[in-house]
C-alpha positions as CSV (number, residue, x, y, z in Angstrom):
1,X,0.0,0.0,0.0
2,X,2.8,2.4,0.9
3,X,4.4,1.9,-2.5
4,X,1.3,3.2,-4.2
5,X,0.5,5.9,-1.6
6,X,3.7,7.9,-1.9
7,X,3.4,8.6,-5.7
8,X,-0.2,9.5,-5.3
9,X,0.4,12.0,-2.6
10,X,3.4,13.4,-4.5
11,X,1.3,13.7,-7.7
12,X,-1.4,15.6,-5.8
13,X,1.2,18.1,-4.6
14,X,2.5,18.6,-8.1
15,X,-1.0,19.1,-9.6
16,X,-1.5,22.2,-7.5
17,X,-0.8,25.1,-9.7
18,X,0.9,23.1,-12.5
19,X,2.4,25.3,-15.2
20,X,1.2,25.2,-18.8
21,X,4.1,24.1,-20.9
22,X,4.7,23.9,-24.7
23,X,5.2,20.4,-26.0
24,X,7.6,20.7,-29.0
25,X,10.7,19.0,-30.3
26,X,13.7,21.3,-29.8
27,X,16.6,21.5,-32.2
28,X,20.0,22.5,-30.7
29,X,19.5,26.3,-30.9
30,X,16.0,26.0,-29.5
31,X,17.2,23.8,-26.7
32,X,19.8,26.4,-25.8
33,X,17.2,29.1,-25.8
34,X,14.9,27.0,-23.6
35,X,17.7,26.5,-21.0
36,X,18.6,30.2,-20.9
37,X,14.9,31.1,-20.7
38,X,14.6,29.0,-17.5
39,X,17.8,30.5,-16.1
40,X,16.5,34.0,-16.7
41,X,13.1,33.2,-15.0
42,X,14.8,31.7,-12.0
43,X,18.2,33.4,-11.8
44,X,18.7,33.0,-8.0
45,X,18.3,29.2,-8.0
46,X,19.8,28.2,-11.4
47,X,23.1,28.2,-13.3
48,X,24.0,27.1,-16.8
49,X,27.4,25.7,-17.6
50,X,29.0,23.7,-20.3
51,X,31.1,20.5,-19.6
52,X,32.7,20.6,-23.1
53,X,31.8,20.3,-26.8
54,X,30.6,17.6,-29.1
55,X,32.6,16.4,-32.2
56,X,30.9,19.2,-34.3
57,X,31.5,21.8,-31.6
58,X,28.1,22.0,-29.9
59,X,28.1,22.7,-26.2
60,X,27.1,20.0,-23.8
61,X,25.1,22.3,-21.5
62,X,24.0,21.5,-18.0
63,X,21.3,23.4,-16.0
64,X,21.8,23.4,-12.3
65,X,19.2,24.0,-9.6
66,X,20.3,24.9,-6.1
67,X,19.7,27.6,-3.5
68,X,23.4,28.4,-3.9
69,X,24.1,27.8,-7.6
70,X,27.7,26.9,-8.4
71,X,28.6,26.1,-4.8
72,X,28.7,22.7,-3.1
73,X,27.2,22.9,0.3
74,X,28.5,20.4,2.8
75,X,26.0,17.6,3.5
76,X,23.9,18.6,0.4
77,X,23.9,15.7,-2.1
78,X,24.6,16.2,-5.8
79,X,22.2,14.6,-8.3
80,X,22.2,14.4,-12.1
81,X,20.0,13.6,-15.1
82,X,21.5,12.9,-18.5
83,X,19.4,12.7,-21.6
84,X,19.7,12.0,-25.4
85,X,22.9,9.9,-25.0
86,X,21.7,8.2,-28.2
87,X,20.9,11.0,-30.6
88,X,17.7,9.4,-31.9
89,X,16.2,8.6,-28.5
90,X,14.7,12.0,-27.9
91,X,12.0,11.7,-25.3
92,X,14.4,12.1,-22.4
93,X,15.7,15.3,-24.0
94,X,12.2,16.8,-24.1
95,X,11.3,15.5,-20.7
96,X,14.3,17.1,-19.1
97,X,13.5,20.4,-20.7
98,X,10.0,20.1,-19.4
99,X,11.3,19.2,-16.0
100,X,13.6,22.3,-16.0
101,X,10.7,24.6,-16.8
102,X,8.5,22.8,-14.2
103,X,11.0,23.1,-11.4
104,X,11.5,26.8,-12.1
105,X,7.8,27.5,-12.3
106,X,6.8,25.6,-9.2
107,X,9.6,27.2,-7.2
108,X,8.3,30.6,-8.2
109,X,4.8,29.5,-7.2
110,X,6.0,28.5,-3.8
111,X,5.3,24.8,-4.2
112,X,6.6,23.4,-0.8
113,X,7.8,20.1,-2.2
114,X,9.8,21.6,-5.0
115,X,11.2,24.4,-2.9
116,X,12.4,21.9,-0.3
117,X,13.9,19.7,-3.1
118,X,15.9,22.6,-4.6
119,X,17.0,23.9,-1.2
120,X,18.2,20.5,0.0
121,X,19.6,19.1,-3.3
122,X,22.0,20.3,-5.9
123,X,20.4,19.1,-9.2
124,X,22.3,19.0,-12.5
125,X,20.2,18.4,-15.7
126,X,21.9,17.7,-19.0
127,X,19.2,17.4,-21.7
128,X,21.5,16.2,-24.5
129,X,24.8,14.3,-24.3
130,X,24.7,13.8,-28.1
131,X,23.5,16.9,-29.8
132,X,25.2,16.0,-33.1
133,X,23.4,12.7,-33.3
134,X,20.1,14.4,-32.5
135,X,20.5,16.8,-35.4
136,X,20.9,13.9,-37.8
137,X,17.8,12.2,-36.3
138,X,15.8,15.4,-36.3
139,X,16.4,15.9,-40.0
140,X,14.5,12.7,-40.6
141,X,11.7,13.6,-38.3
142,X,9.5,11.4,-36.2
143,X,7.6,9.8,-39.2
144,X,10.6,8.6,-41.2
145,X,13.3,8.2,-38.6
146,X,15.2,5.0,-38.9
147,X,15.8,2.8,-35.8
148,X,19.5,3.7,-35.8
149,X,19.6,7.0,-37.7
150,X,21.4,9.5,-35.4
151,X,22.0,7.0,-32.6
152,X,25.8,7.5,-32.7
153,X,27.9,10.7,-32.4
154,X,29.3,12.4,-35.4
155,X,32.2,10.0,-35.5
156,X,29.8,7.1,-35.7
157,X,30.5,5.8,-32.2
158,X,27.8,4.6,-29.8
159,X,28.5,6.7,-26.7
160,X,27.0,4.0,-24.4
161,X,29.7,1.6,-25.5
162,X,32.5,4.1,-25.2
163,X,33.4,4.3,-21.5
164,X,36.5,2.5,-20.2
165,X,35.7,-1.2,-19.4
166,X,36.0,-1.2,-15.6
167,X,33.8,-4.3,-15.3
168,X,36.5,-6.6,-16.5
169,X,39.0,-5.0,-14.1
170,X,36.4,-5.3,-11.3
171,X,35.7,-9.0,-11.9
172,X,39.5,-9.7,-11.8
173,X,40.0,-7.4,-8.8
174,X,37.3,-9.3,-6.9
175,X,39.1,-12.6,-7.4
176,X,42.4,-11.2,-5.9
177,X,40.6,-9.1,-3.2
178,X,41.5,-5.9,-4.9
179,X,39.7,-2.5,-4.6
180,X,35.9,-2.5,-4.9
181,X,35.5,1.1,-5.6
182,X,37.1,3.9,-7.6
183,X,38.8,1.4,-9.9
184,X,41.7,3.2,-11.7
185,X,41.4,4.0,-15.3
186,X,43.7,2.4,-17.9
187,X,46.7,4.6,-18.7
188,X,45.6,5.3,-22.3
189,X,41.9,5.8,-21.6
190,X,41.8,9.3,-23.1
191,X,42.8,8.1,-26.5
192,X,40.0,5.5,-26.5
193,X,37.0,7.7,-25.9
194,X,35.0,10.3,-27.8
195,X,34.9,14.0,-27.0
196,X,31.4,13.7,-25.4
197,X,32.5,10.7,-23.3
198,X,35.7,12.5,-22.2
199,X,33.7,15.5,-21.2
200,X,31.3,13.4,-19.1
201,X,34.1,11.5,-17.4
202,X,35.8,14.8,-16.4
203,X,32.4,16.1,-15.3
204,X,31.6,13.2,-13.0
205,X,35.2,13.3,-11.7
206,X,34.7,16.9,-10.7
207,X,31.4,16.6,-8.7
208,X,30.7,14.2,-5.9
209,X,27.5,12.9,-7.5
210,X,25.4,10.6,-5.3
211,X,22.5,9.5,-7.6
212,X,21.9,9.7,-11.3
213,X,19.7,8.4,-14.2
214,X,20.3,8.5,-17.9
215,X,17.3,8.6,-20.1
216,X,16.9,6.4,-23.2
217,X,14.1,5.1,-25.5
218,X,13.1,2.0,-27.4
219,X,11.6,0.2,-24.4
220,X,9.8,1.0,-21.2
221,X,11.7,-0.2,-18.1
222,X,14.0,0.9,-15.3
223,X,17.4,-0.8,-15.8
224,X,20.0,-1.1,-13.1
225,X,23.6,-2.4,-12.9
226,X,25.5,-4.4,-13.7
227,X,25.0,-4.0,-17.4
228,X,27.9,-6.3,-18.3
229,X,27.8,-10.0,-17.4
230,X,30.9,-11.7,-16.0
231,X,30.0,-14.7,-18.1
232,X,31.9,-14.4,-21.4
233,X,31.3,-17.8,-22.8
234,X,28.7,-16.7,-25.3
235,X,30.3,-14.0,-27.4
236,X,28.3,-14.5,-30.6
237,X,24.9,-13.6,-29.3
238,X,23.0,-11.8,-26.6
239,X,23.7,-13.1,-23.1
240,X,21.1,-13.0,-20.3
241,X,22.9,-13.7,-17.0
242,X,21.7,-11.8,-13.9
243,X,24.7,-9.9,-12.7
244,X,23.9,-8.1,-9.4
245,X,26.1,-5.5,-7.7
246,X,26.8,-5.6,-4.0
247,X,24.0,-3.0,-3.7
248,X,21.5,-5.1,-5.7
249,X,18.5,-4.6,-3.3
250,X,19.1,-0.9,-3.1
251,X,19.2,-0.6,-6.9
252,X,16.0,-2.6,-7.2
253,X,14.4,-0.2,-4.8
254,X,15.6,2.8,-6.8
255,X,14.4,1.3,-10.0
256,X,11.0,0.5,-8.5
257,X,10.7,4.1,-7.2
258,X,10.7,5.3,-10.8
259,X,8.6,2.5,-12.3
260,X,5.8,2.7,-9.7
261,X,5.7,6.5,-9.9
262,X,5.4,6.2,-13.7
263,X,1.9,5.9,-15.1
264,X,2.4,2.4,-16.7
265,X,6.0,1.3,-16.5
266,X,5.3,-0.8,-13.4
267,X,2.7,-2.9,-15.2
268,X,5.5,-4.8,-16.8
269,X,4.0,-5.4,-20.3
270,X,5.3,-2.7,-22.6
271,X,6.6,-2.7,-26.2
272,X,6.1,-6.4,-26.6
273,X,8.4,-7.2,-23.6
274,X,7.6,-8.1,-20.0
275,X,9.6,-6.9,-17.0
276,X,8.3,-7.7,-13.6
277,X,7.6,-4.5,-11.7
278,X,8.9,-2.6,-14.8
279,X,12.5,-3.1,-13.8
280,X,15.4,-5.3,-14.9
281,X,19.0,-6.0,-14.1
282,X,20.9,-4.8,-17.2
283,X,22.9,-8.0,-17.9
284,X,19.8,-10.1,-17.2
285,X,18.2,-8.3,-20.2
286,X,21.3,-8.4,-22.3
287,X,25.0,-7.9,-21.6
288,X,26.4,-4.4,-22.5
289,X,30.1,-3.6,-22.3
290,X,31.6,-0.1,-21.6
291,X,28.3,1.4,-20.6
292,X,27.8,4.6,-18.6
293,X,25.8,3.4,-15.6
294,X,28.4,0.7,-14.7
295,X,31.2,3.2,-15.1
296,X,29.5,5.6,-12.6
297,X,29.2,2.9,-10.0
298,X,32.7,1.5,-10.4
299,X,34.7,4.8,-10.9
300,X,32.8,7.3,-8.7
301,X,30.5,7.4,-5.7
302,X,27.4,7.7,-8.0
303,X,24.6,5.2,-8.2
304,X,23.1,5.4,-11.7
305,X,20.3,3.6,-13.4
306,X,19.1,3.7,-17.0
307,X,15.5,4.7,-17.8
308,X,14.0,3.4,-21.0
309,X,11.0,5.6,-21.4
310,X,9.2,5.0,-24.7
311,X,8.6,2.3,-27.3
312,X,8.9,4.9,-30.0
313,X,12.4,6.4,-29.9
314,X,11.3,9.6,-31.6
315,X,7.6,10.1,-30.6
316,X,5.5,12.7,-32.5
317,X,4.9,16.0,-30.8
318,X,1.2,15.2,-30.1
319,X,2.4,12.4,-27.8
320,X,4.8,14.6,-25.7
321,X,2.2,15.9,-23.3
322,X,1.0,12.5,-22.5
323,X,4.5,11.3,-21.9
324,X,5.3,14.2,-19.7
325,X,2.3,13.6,-17.5
326,X,3.3,9.9,-17.3
327,X,6.9,10.7,-16.2
328,X,6.5,14.0,-14.2
329,X,6.0,12.5,-10.7
330,X,8.6,9.8,-11.4
331,X,11.2,12.3,-12.3
332,X,10.7,14.2,-9.1
333,X,10.3,11.1,-6.9
334,X,13.6,9.7,-8.2
335,X,15.5,12.9,-7.3
336,X,14.1,12.6,-3.8
337,X,15.7,9.1,-3.5
338,X,19.1,10.8,-3.0
339,X,18.0,11.6,0.5
340,X,18.3,8.2,2.2
341,X,20.9,6.1,3.9
342,X,23.6,7.9,5.9
343,X,25.6,11.0,5.5
344,X,28.1,13.0,7.5
345,X,31.5,14.6,7.9
346,X,34.8,12.9,8.2
347,X,37.2,15.2,10.0
348,X,40.4,15.2,12.0
349,X,40.8,16.1,15.7
350,X,40.9,19.8,14.7
351,X,37.6,19.5,12.8
352,X,39.3,19.8,9.4
353,X,37.5,17.8,6.7
354,X,39.3,14.7,5.4
355,X,38.9,14.2,1.6
356,X,39.1,10.8,0.1
357,X,38.3,8.9,3.4
358,X,36.9,5.5,2.7
359,X,33.4,4.6,4.0
360,X,32.9,0.9,4.3
361,X,29.6,-0.9,5.3
362,X,30.0,-4.3,6.7
363,X,28.4,-6.9,4.5
364,X,28.4,-4.7,1.4
365,X,31.6,-5.0,-0.6
366,X,31.4,-1.6,-2.3
367,X,32.9,1.4,-0.6
368,X,32.4,5.1,-1.2
369,X,34.7,8.1,-0.4
370,X,34.3,11.5,1.2
371,X,34.4,14.6,-1.0
372,X,36.8,17.5,-1.0
373,X,35.2,19.0,2.1
374,X,35.1,15.7,4.0
375,X,31.4,15.1,3.6
376,X,30.1,11.8,2.4
377,X,26.8,10.2,1.3
378,X,26.1,6.5,1.4
379,X,22.8,5.4,0.0
380,X,21.4,2.5,2.1
381,X,18.1,0.7,2.6
382,X,16.4,0.9,6.1
383,X,18.2,-1.3,8.6
384,X,21.1,-1.4,11.1
385,X,24.6,-1.2,9.8
386,X,28.2,-1.4,11.0
387,X,30.1,1.4,9.2
388,X,33.8,2.2,9.2
389,X,35.6,5.3,8.1
390,X,39.3,5.1,7.3
391,X,41.9,7.4,5.8
392,X,45.7,7.2,5.3
393,X,47.5,8.4,8.3
394,X,44.5,8.0,10.7
395,X,43.1,5.4,12.9
396,X,40.0,3.8,11.5
397,X,36.7,4.4,13.4
398,X,33.8,2.0,13.4
399,X,30.2,2.7,14.5
400,X,26.8,1.0,14.4
401,X,23.9,3.0,13.1
402,X,20.3,2.5,12.2
403,X,18.8,3.9,9.0
404,X,15.1,4.8,8.9
405,X,12.7,4.9,5.9
406,X,12.7,8.7,5.7
407,X,15.6,11.2,5.9
408,X,19.2,10.0,6.0
409,X,20.8,9.4,9.3
410,X,23.7,11.8,10.3
411,X,26.8,9.8,11.1
412,X,30.0,11.9,11.7
413,X,33.5,10.5,12.0
414,X,36.3,12.2,13.8
415,X,39.5,10.3,13.1
416,X,42.6,10.4,15.3
417,X,46.0,10.4,13.7
418,X,48.0,7.2,13.8
419,X,50.8,7.2,16.4
420,X,54.1,7.4,14.7
421,X,56.7,5.4,16.6
422,X,60.3,6.4,16.8
423,X,62.8,4.5,14.5
424,X,64.3,2.6,17.4
425,X,60.9,1.4,18.6
426,X,60.0,0.2,15.0
427,X,63.3,-1.6,14.8
428,X,62.9,-3.4,18.1
429,X,59.3,-4.4,17.3
430,X,60.5,-5.7,13.9
431,X,63.2,-7.8,15.7
432,X,60.6,-9.3,18.1
433,X,58.3,-10.3,15.2
434,X,61.2,-11.9,13.3
435,X,62.3,-13.9,16.3
436,X,58.7,-15.0,16.9
437,X,58.4,-16.1,13.3
438,X,61.7,-18.0,13.5
439,X,60.7,-19.8,16.6
440,X,57.6,-21.1,14.8
441,X,59.6,-21.7,11.6
442,X,56.7,-20.4,9.6
443,X,55.1,-17.1,8.7
444,X,51.9,-16.8,10.7
445,X,48.7,-17.4,8.5
446,X,47.2,-14.0,9.5
447,X,50.3,-12.3,8.2
448,X,50.1,-14.0,4.9
449,X,46.4,-13.0,4.5
450,X,47.2,-9.4,5.4
451,X,49.9,-9.3,2.7
452,X,47.4,-10.5,0.1
453,X,45.1,-7.7,0.9
């Protein structure tokens, strides 16, 4: 009952004073004008910035909503939406423009829910990651657009198959008990990616994003990591092997939040396919290598899902209003999901924030790190957890905390510096260890295990 009640209550709040919007397809120049129009209407809570340019030189614009635009506030999470990664999948592009206008208009109207969301969250909206591909698709139009026309960027590359393959490194790392987060990039990664991909990687490396969704078309389902299966035996055709992350239950909950707030996604039967609850593990659907959502999870602190929003990749304009009404509550409800789990500050004994501290949750083999100011955000389902914060040069600290179903729990860590022993003490200690080992004539098993780690 609660699953259905929350979207209903949220939708009623959004219906109050809903703005009248225009439902049109926007070419690049029109998209830019729409973004700057929103910024001019809500100048105190918005900012426009570009993360780079496409192959043909078009800006990859982002519209930010915040009560302090351009500034990261400690303990305020960063959220992002990315649309139009495939140039011919255009509904996400139009929905994000509609969402931008909607957030601005409802903020101006004093909508309590939207005001709270903008004040408590730093929201980044990129309507188009592939503006060059969109222009190719738009020239064909909705009626005669081919299934692949405009999908790739101007170099003919599928951007959702263009990120560094961290899955393979992760699967190997897991076998040797290597790192489970922030897996390092290959040395030559910049030469292997497109300008749009490079811009996005640099973008998500610069902001401590917590939650994200990228918007696609061609199906109606909320898809969550992993996208790539570990099973590589069947290379000649689609593989369907469920490949969960350590945060599988959380990802399912995030996906269901969107599907059940959507008008019909949760029903399961859409576009000739059936997905229970309107969600799927990516690899269980089909294995995809070098995708963006897996990259977010393995390289950053960000939990990303992929939203397939329409059977028709380029729906006609007369269908845009219906699609907006179907997705409006879901788009807002998913942003609100960034406010769950635990968050807090990691600091030293002088209350200076510690950047890059590792936050580990017992039983979940995926860690996150604190941001530049020392604040961290760990999405978790309700429950009781044992959490450890550690940083180089400091003694780790472990606490037990309970997460509720509403707001995130505040859990701060103040780490003490490790005691640095004098050289003579270290030498004496080392001699004692050596003698002890010699007496047993074998290296202690615990020491061997520690070395492997």
